[in-house]
C-alpha positions as CSV (number, residue, x, y, z in Angstrom):
1,M,62.9,136.0,-127.0
2,K,60.6,133.9,-124.9
3,K,62.4,130.7,-126.0
4,I,65.8,132.1,-125.0
5,I,64.4,133.0,-121.5
6,I,62.8,129.5,-121.1
7,I,66.1,127.8,-122.2
8,F,68.1,130.0,-119.8
9,I,65.7,129.1,-116.9
10,V,65.9,125.3,-117.7
11,I,69.7,125.4,-117.9
12,F,69.9,127.4,-114.6
13,T,67.4,125.0,-112.9
14,L,69.4,121.9,-114.0
15,A,72.7,123.5,-112.9
16,G,71.2,124.4,-109.6
17,G,69.8,120.9,-109.1
18,L,73.2,119.3,-109.9
19,F,74.9,121.6,-107.4
20,V,72.3,120.8,-104.7
21,F,72.4,117.1,-105.3
22,R,76.1,116.7,-106.0
23,K,76.7,114.5,-103.0
24,A,74.0,112.0,-104.2
25,V,75.5,112.1,-107.7
26,L,78.9,111.4,-106.2
27,V,77.6,108.5,-104.2
28,K,76.0,106.9,-107.3
29,I,79.2,107.4,-109.3
30,A,81.3,105.8,-106.6
31,Q,79.0,102.8,-106.3
32,K,79.1,102.2,-110.1
33,V,82.8,102.8,-110.4
34,Y,84.1,100.7,-107.5
35,L,81.7,97.7,-107.2
36,R,81.7,95.3,-110.1
37,Q,80.2,91.8,-109.8
38,G,82.3,88.8,-110.6
39,Q,85.6,90.7,-110.8
40,P,88.3,91.0,-108.1
41,M,88.5,94.5,-106.7
42,K,91.4,95.9,-104.7
43,F,90.7,98.2,-101.7
44,G,93.9,98.9,-99.9
45,N,95.2,95.6,-98.6
46,Y,91.9,93.8,-99.2
47,T,90.7,92.0,-102.3
48,V,86.9,91.8,-102.7
49,V,84.9,89.5,-105.1
50,I,81.1,89.8,-105.2
51,D,79.1,87.3,-107.2
52,K,75.9,89.3,-107.8
53,I,75.0,93.0,-107.1
54,S,71.5,94.4,-107.1
55,G,71.3,98.0,-105.9
56,N,73.1,98.2,-102.6
57,E,72.6,94.5,-101.8
58,F,74.7,91.6,-103.0
59,S,74.9,87.8,-102.8
60,G,78.1,85.8,-102.5
61,I,81.0,87.9,-101.3
62,K,84.6,87.0,-100.5
63,I,87.1,89.4,-98.9
64,S,90.7,88.5,-98.3
65,G,93.8,90.3,-97.1
66,E,95.9,91.0,-94.0
67,N,95.8,87.4,-92.8
68,R,92.0,87.5,-92.9
69,E,89.5,85.8,-95.1
70,L,85.7,86.4,-95.0
71,A,83.0,84.8,-97.0
72,A,79.3,85.5,-96.7
73,N,76.1,84.4,-98.4
74,S,74.6,87.9,-98.8
75,G,74.7,91.4,-97.4
76,S,74.6,95.1,-98.3
77,Y,76.9,98.0,-98.5
78,V,76.8,101.8,-98.1
79,Y,79.2,104.3,-99.4
80,L,80.5,106.7,-96.7
81,P,81.6,109.8,-98.6
82,K,83.0,111.8,-95.6
83,E,85.2,108.8,-94.7
84,N,85.9,107.9,-98.4
85,S,85.1,104.2,-97.6
86,I,82.5,101.5,-98.2
87,R,80.9,99.7,-95.2
88,F,79.9,96.2,-95.9
89,C,77.2,94.4,-93.8
90,L,77.9,90.7,-94.3
91,L,75.2,88.1,-93.5
92,D,75.6,84.4,-92.8
93,G,79.2,83.7,-93.3
94,T,82.6,82.6,-92.0
95,A,85.7,84.4,-91.0
96,R,89.2,83.0,-91.0
97,D,91.8,84.9,-89.0
98,G,95.5,84.4,-88.1
99,D,98.8,83.3,-89.5
100,P,98.3,80.9,-92.4
101,A,101.7,79.4,-91.8
102,S,100.8,78.3,-88.3
103,A,97.7,76.1,-87.8
104,K,97.8,76.8,-84.1
105,Q,97.4,80.5,-84.6
106,F,94.5,80.2,-87.1
107,R,90.9,80.8,-86.0
108,V,87.7,80.1,-87.8
109,M,84.3,81.6,-86.8
110,T,80.9,81.7,-88.2
111,F,78.7,84.8,-88.0
112,K,75.1,85.9,-88.6
113,Q,76.1,89.6,-89.2
114,F,79.5,91.2,-89.5
115,Y,80.4,94.8,-90.4
116,M,83.6,95.7,-92.3
117,K,84.8,99.0,-93.6
118,V,87.2,99.3,-96.5
119,K,89.0,102.5,-97.5
120,L,88.8,103.7,-101.1
121,P,91.5,105.4,-103.1
122,Q,91.6,109.2,-102.9
123,V,90.1,109.6,-106.4
124,L,86.5,110.2,-105.3
125,K,87.2,111.7,-101.9
126,Y,84.2,113.9,-100.9
127,E,85.1,117.4,-99.8
128,N,82.5,119.2,-97.6
129,N,82.9,122.7,-98.9
């Protein structure tokens, strides 16, 4: 009988822990599901390619779409569950902006730090219930 009570307490504690930390679990799942190194990933109108990912930091990133191209040497990211998006902090890179068909309307700038947010599909949308 003691074993059954102990097993029940362990299962109840684990279930309670999962419920309490469900947001953290969702964040970890979203990071693993959405960010893959070396493979093109599509986020809305943007395509993202990351050379190497280590935790929430990366090296070598290229983002393209909507007449914009960004490339950075390194940076970090954070998953924003309430906005269902990922915010990238890009470090030491270049941004190309404008109409590729017209050289006069095309701008190139360099940056030390640049923030960009990309929206995720609705699959892992966080609901605050």
